[in-house]
C-alpha positions in Angstrom: 1.3 11.8 -7.0 -0.4 10.7 -9.8 1.5 12.3 -12.9 4.9 11.3 -11.2 3.4 7.7 -11.1 2.0 7.9 -14.7 5.5 9.3 -15.6 7.4 6.0 -14.1 4.6 3.6 -15.7 3.4 2.7 -11.9 0.2 2.6 -11.3 -1.2 3.5 -7.8 -4.0 0.5 -6.0 -5.6 2.6 -3.5 -6.9 -0.1 -0.6 -7.9 2.7 1.7 -9.0 6.5 2.2 -10.7 8.1 4.6 -12.1 5.8 7.2 -14.4 7.0 10.4 -12.7 6.8 14.0 -13.6 4.1 15.8 -14.7 1.4 13.0 -12.2 -1.6 13.1 -9.9 -1.5 10.0 -10.4 -4.6 8.2 -7.3 -6.5 7.8 -5.2 -4.2 9.2 -1.7 -5.2 9.2 -1.0 -2.7 12.1 -3.1 -1.3 15.1 -4.1 1.8 13.6 -3.4 5.1 14.9 -5.7 6.6 17.3 -5.3 10.1 15.4 -5.2 8.9 11.7 -5.5 11.1 9.1 -7.6 8.8 7.4 -10.0 10.2 9.5 -10.0 13.6 8.0 -9.4 12.4 4.5 -5.9 13.6 4.4 -4.4 10.0 3.8 -4.7 7.1 1.6 -2.9 3.7 1.8 -1.9 2.6 -1.6 -0.2 -0.6 -3.5 2.2 0.1 -6.1 2.5 -1.8 -9.3 5.6 -1.5 -11.2 5.7 -0.9 -14.8 7.2 -4.8 -15.2 3.6 -5.8 -13.6 5.3 -6.9 -9.7 2.5 -5.5 -6.8 4.8 -4.0 -4.2 2.0 -5.0 -1.1 2.3 -3.4 2.8 4.1 -5.9 3.5 7.0 -5.1 0.2 7.0 -1.3 1.0 10.0 -1.5 2.6 13.9 -0.1 2.1 15.4 -3.0 0.0 12.6 -4.7 -1.3 11.7 -2.1 -4.0 12.4 -1.7 -7.6 14.7 1.1 -8.1 11.6 2.8 -10.3 9.2 2.1 -7.3 12.0 4.0 -5.2 12.8 6.6 -7.5 8.3 7.3 -7.4 9.0 7.5 -3.0 11.5 9.7 -3.3 10.0 11.4 -6.2 6.8 12.3 -4.0 9.0 12.4 -1.0 10.2 15.9 -2.4 7.0 17.6 -3.4 5.8 20.7 -2.1 2.1 21.7 -1.0 0.0 24.2 0.4 -3.6 24.4 1.2 -5.7 26.2 3.5 -4.6 23.9 6.1 -1.3 23.2 5.2 1.2 25.5 4.1 4.6 24.0 2.1 4.2 20.6 3.4 5.8 17.5 1.7 3.4 14.4 1.9 4.6 11.7 4.8 5.1 8.1 3.3 4.6 6.7 6.4 6.0 3.3 5.4 9.4 3.9 4.2 
């Protein structure tokens, strides 16, 4: 994901990553899932800063609100395939878009 961002001149600003189950999420825009991948360190919340300096926060990360560059970045990330000891031939899930 970072390589794709770098190739497009996008900065990834991670706002939340691993978090303990049962703890409130400060500033949450939606109710956190009970079985969130954040609880096992397999999810991140991000803001994206495009090469023109525009910052895309949670409320902005919706189809139709994004620059072509950011849309391309999301499409490229969704197209990735990876395998780990836990997952085989998986693609990242982009929760908001």
